[in-house]
ZAFIMAR-878175 format. One line per 8 residues: number of its first residue (from 1); their letters; for each residue x, z, y of C-alpha. Coordinates in pm, 1 decimal. Layout:
# ZAFIMAR-878175
NUM) A) X/Z/Y; ... $
***
This chain:
# ZAFIMAR-878175
1) MGEAGGEM) 485.9/-4392.2/1028.8; 800.8/-4177.8/916.7; 879.5/-3802.0/900.4; 1183.1/-3587.8/863.0; 1277.9/-3230.8/903.4; 1099.4/-3052.6/580.1; 1062.5/-2704.2/639.8; 1247.7/-2677.1/962.1 $
9) SLSIMTIN) 1070.9/-2574.8/1288.7; 1228.1/-2900.7/1473.5; 1135.2/-3226.9/1303.3; 1163.9/-3606.6/1426.7; 855.2/-3813.6/1366.8; 791.7/-4209.8/1418.2; 514.4/-4405.3/1512.9; 421.8/-4733.2/1565.1 $
17) SVVLEKDM) 313.7/-4758.6/1919.6; 42.4/-5056.1/1969.3; 59.5/-5055.3/2347.7; 435.1/-5068.6/2347.5; 454.6/-5282.6/2041.8; 729.4/-5092.5/1872.8; 810.9/-4767.5/1670.1; 893.9/-4471.6/1871.1 $
25) NIAVYCPN) 1037.2/-4139.8/1796.5; 889.9/-3785.2/1875.6; 1063.1/-3459.4/1835.8; 866.7/-3172.3/1739.9; 912.5/-2827.0/1741.9; 656.1/-2576.8/1546.3; 738.7/-2254.6/1488.3; 747.1/-2145.6/1154.5 $
33) GYENTALP) 437.6/-1936.7/985.4; 204.6/-2086.7/1270.9; 149.9/-2435.4/1035.1; -249.4/-2350.9/1001.1; -300.3/-2162.8/1357.2; -436.7/-2377.4/1641.1; -114.4/-2364.5/1887.7; -118.4/-2452.3/2218.6 $
41) VLYFLHGR) 94.9/-2755.4/2285.0; 367.4/-2848.4/2580.4; 461.4/-3205.8/2611.2; 807.7/-3212.2/2736.6; 944.3/-3536.3/2893.0; 1313.7/-3607.1/2911.2; 1499.9/-3767.0/3189.0; 1622.0/-4134.5/3259.8 $
49) SGNETLLE) 1931.6/-4160.2/2994.0; 1767.8/-3907.6/2748.6; 1520.7/-3961.0/2459.2; 1356.9/-3717.3/2175.5; 1654.0/-3553.6/2114.2; 1639.9/-3341.3/2431.5; 1472.1/-3048.5/2257.5; 1785.4/-3041.4/1999.3 $
57) QLGIDKLS) 2023.1/-3068.5/2263.3; 1870.2/-2765.4/2463.5; 1853.6/-2559.9/2157.4; 1457.5/-2512.0/2275.3; 1351.5/-2463.3/1908.4; 1642.5/-2175.5/1856.5; 1545.0/-2018.9/2184.6; 1176.5/-2058.9/2133.2 $
65) DRLIDSGI) 1210.4/-1913.0/1792.7; 1359.6/-1586.9/1942.3; 1116.3/-1544.8/2225.4; 804.8/-1583.3/2010.3; 973.5/-1327.1/1737.9; 1015.6/-1089.0/2002.2; 682.7/-1120.0/2145.2; 801.2/-1238.9/2470.5 $
73) IKPMMIVC) 617.9/-1612.2/2464.6; 305.3/-1669.2/2258.0; 347.1/-1934.1/1957.5; 350.7/-2264.8/2069.0; 437.0/-2639.7/1977.1; 668.4/-2825.0/2193.9; 657.7/-3233.6/2171.5; 951.2/-3435.0/2310.9 $
81) PNMDNSRG) 821.0/-3807.6/2271.5; 1096.7/-4070.9/2357.3; 970.2/-4232.1/2682.1; 1264.2/-4462.4/2733.9; 1389.6/-4516.9/3078.8; 1004.7/-4586.7/3184.7; 909.7/-4297.2/3454.2; 619.5/-4257.6/3194.6 $
89) INSSDTYC) 407.7/-4518.2/3411.7; 189.7/-4819.1/3323.0; 426.9/-5064.8/3466.4; 370.9/-5391.0/3285.8; 78.8/-5498.4/3060.5; 358.9/-5570.3/2784.5; 679.3/-5422.6/2685.9; 1001.3/-5564.0/2842.6 $
97) EIAGKYGT) 1387.6/-5447.5/2939.9; 1498.4/-5541.5/3278.6; 1799.2/-5463.4/3447.0; 1808.3/-5151.6/3712.1; 2072.4/-4992.9/3919.7; 2144.9/-4740.6/3675.9; 2121.6/-4925.4/3332.4; 1849.7/-5062.1/3180.8 $
105) VHKGMYED) 1468.1/-5005.0/3282.7; 1191.8/-5008.4/3052.8; 831.9/-5118.5/3165.1; 555.6/-5115.5/2982.1; 199.2/-4906.0/2916.6; 390.7/-4582.1/2875.2; 134.5/-4347.5/3040.2; -103.9/-4492.1/2773.6 $
113) YLLHEVIP) 148.9/-4436.5/2512.3; 164.3/-4076.1/2597.7; -205.0/-3972.9/2646.9; -339.6/-4258.3/2403.9; -92.6/-4260.1/2121.3; 115.9/-3945.7/2126.6; -153.8/-3692.0/2216.9; -400.6/-3796.1/1952.9 $
121) YIERRFCA) -129.8/-3805.7/1686.5; -10.6/-3476.9/1729.6; -360.9/-3340.0/1743.1; -460.4/-3516.5/1425.8; -145.2/-3452.2/1248.9; -91.4/-3065.5/1335.1; -326.8/-2783.2/1388.5; -335.8/-2787.3/1753.7 $
129) DQSRGGRF) -523.0/-2642.7/2036.0; -710.1/-2939.2/2162.7; -865.8/-2773.5/2482.0; -751.2/-2811.1/2831.5; -630.1/-2457.2/2830.9; -404.3/-2521.7/2541.1; -242.0/-2843.5/2661.0; 61.1/-2812.2/2881.6 $
137) IGGISSGG) 310.6/-3113.0/3029.0; 639.2/-3071.7/3161.5; 961.2/-3252.6/3216.7; 1313.9/-3268.2/3380.0; 1457.7/-3489.5/3614.0; 1248.5/-3829.2/3617.0; 1063.3/-3642.0/3336.8; 949.9/-3393.2/3566.9 $
145) YSALSIGL) 858.7/-3675.1/3778.5; 647.0/-3804.0/3472.3; 497.6/-3490.2/3398.8; 364.7/-3410.4/3774.9; 241.6/-3796.0/3800.4; 48.6/-3758.7/3487.3; -30.4/-3406.2/3471.4; -179.8/-3393.2/3842.4 $
153) RHSDLFSK) -377.0/-3735.8/3773.9; -535.4/-3633.3/3449.5; -562.1/-3232.5/3552.8; -883.4/-3239.8/3323.2; -632.2/-3279.6/3027.6; -366.5/-2994.5/3138.2; -371.5/-2632.9/3264.1; 12.0/-2606.2/3311.1 $
161) IGGHMPAI) 241.6/-2893.9/3445.8; 609.4/-2821.7/3522.5; 865.5/-3010.2/3701.9; 1210.7/-2888.6/3674.7; 1478.1/-3085.7/3921.6; 1213.1/-3343.6/3942.9; 1355.7/-3682.9/4032.6; 1077.3/-3744.7/4351.4 $
169) DLSYEDED) 1171.5/-3954.9/4627.8; 1002.6/-3861.6/4985.4; 1011.7/-4215.0/5054.2; 961.9/-4571.4/4901.2; 1284.2/-4768.7/4889.5; 1229.0/-5105.9/4742.8; 1608.5/-5152.2/4634.1; 1558.0/-4844.5/4400.8 $
177) EPYFTDKA) 1486.8/-4886.5/4019.9; 1238.5/-5191.8/3963.0; 975.0/-4924.8/3823.2; 726.0/-5035.2/4092.7; 621.5/-5369.2/4223.6; 523.2/-5278.8/4574.6; 474.9/-4955.0/4815.4; 127.7/-4949.3/4705.0 $
185) MWLRYDPV) 215.1/-4894.5/4342.3; 457.3/-4637.6/4434.0; 202.6/-4411.4/4590.7; -28.3/-4455.6/4305.0; 199.0/-4286.7/4111.2; 351.3/-4061.7/4361.5; 303.5/-3681.4/4289.8; 306.7/-3595.1/4671.8 $
193) AIAEKGIF) 61.7/-3871.9/4746.7; -177.5/-3775.2/4433.8; -157.4/-3418.5/4548.9; -314.7/-3490.9/4909.1; -597.9/-3663.3/4745.0; -698.9/-3393.6/4502.4; -858.2/-3076.0/4463.4; -659.6/-2838.7/4219.8 $
201) HNISVFLD) -832.4/-2529.2/4113.1; -745.8/-2354.4/3801.4; -416.7/-2527.6/3721.8; -63.5/-2372.6/3740.2; 194.9/-2554.5/3853.2; 630.4/-2471.5/3824.0; 867.5/-2649.4/4053.2; 1228.3/-2560.9/4067.1 $
209) DGKDDEGQ) 1553.3/-2721.1/4177.3; 1909.3/-2659.2/4223.7; 2059.4/-2583.8/4563.8; 2339.8/-2849.2/4491.8; 2101.4/-3110.0/4363.2; 2272.2/-3413.1/4433.3; 1931.2/-3611.7/4486.6; 1827.3/-3311.8/4739.5 $
217) FYRTCEKL) 1496.9/-3326.0/4516.8; 1424.2/-2964.9/4642.2; 1319.0/-3107.3/4967.6; 1017.3/-3327.4/4770.6; 963.2/-2999.4/4587.5; 913.6/-2817.8/4896.3; 660.7/-3083.4/5040.9; 483.8/-3075.5/4674.1 $
225) TAVLKSQG) 428.2/-2709.3/4686.2; 303.8/-2694.6/5033.0; 32.4/-2965.6/4938.5; -45.9/-2847.2/4618.6; -131.2/-2478.5/4766.4; -329.1/-2618.4/5052.4; -562.8/-2809.6/4750.5; -616.6/-2507.9/4544.1 $
233) ADVQFYLF) -341.2/-2495.6/4260.7; -153.4/-2189.3/4174.3; 235.6/-2278.0/4257.9; 557.0/-2136.4/4185.4; 874.4/-2298.7/4334.6; 1226.3/-2148.5/4273.0; 1544.7/-2307.8/4457.9; 1820.3/-2181.5/4208.4 $
241) DGHHDQNY) 2198.8/-2245.1/4252.9; 2301.0/-2531.8/4024.9; 2355.3/-2916.2/4050.9; 2127.6/-3202.0/3893.2; 2252.4/-3168.4/3523.4; 2193.7/-3044.4/3194.4; 2368.9/-2676.6/3289.2; 2134.0/-2638.3/3508.4 $
249) VLSHLHQY) 1818.9/-2669.5/3294.5; 2002.0/-2473.5/3032.7; 2044.7/-2184.1/3285.1; 1662.6/-2185.0/3340.2; 1520.0/-2285.5/2987.1; 1418.5/-1899.1/2930.5; 1223.4/-1925.7/3291.0; 1052.2/-2235.8/3189.1 $
257) LLFYGGNQ) 925.1/-2123.8/2829.0; 789.4/-1784.9/2988.4; 578.4/-2009.5/3208.9; 436.8/-2231.3/2965.2; 434.7/-1954.1/2672.5; 342.4/-1641.5/2901.2; 0.9/-1506.7/3001.6; 20.0/-1681.3/3362.2 $
***
């Protein structure tokens, strides 16, 4: 287990994952001056080609510092674990890499890695709020898919869920990335299918996408919004200007942090 970052509010840590059988990096933002305060934790998941450096790329530490210092949001930790190109699902009992449509696909017990290794590590290592009310999950693109899939299936663990331009398809296409062995597996992890089967009282969900998103994921967001509302969830859905890119995320990062760190 390694650690870097010193007194900086953004640190990179390395843990040895038992389920993935390899070292994995985790970026951790913790506002300075709150080291001994039990803070809420946002687990923020990167997209297909990303990694734990997302927090630095977005400048989320600096923006969070400004919003916290000005009292606009409450102090909170933000954790971005490297999830590889995995969709955050348990896709294989053992870790492996295979060729995919858009590059290497990583298969393994990635959901178990997040829930049973990353979260316990953060809650042991830091003074973190370990209640459901102090635990949030969100992500961008395929990380938004992961956050919604994991958060809705484990709504006993998370009180806020965010899918930002979430890469969720409306139907199963077996020629797509080989994360799933068949349609039954795809449905097991599909956020819309999950929402249709559950009751989601006392949970807040934030969905958004760009009007010019090349994947047109706003169509799934609209459907998911309707289903979740019918199942009791408090849902916000926004269709903004923009494409499926980092500029879109940067344009709305302030709103995301208000959702997670505000008083909603």
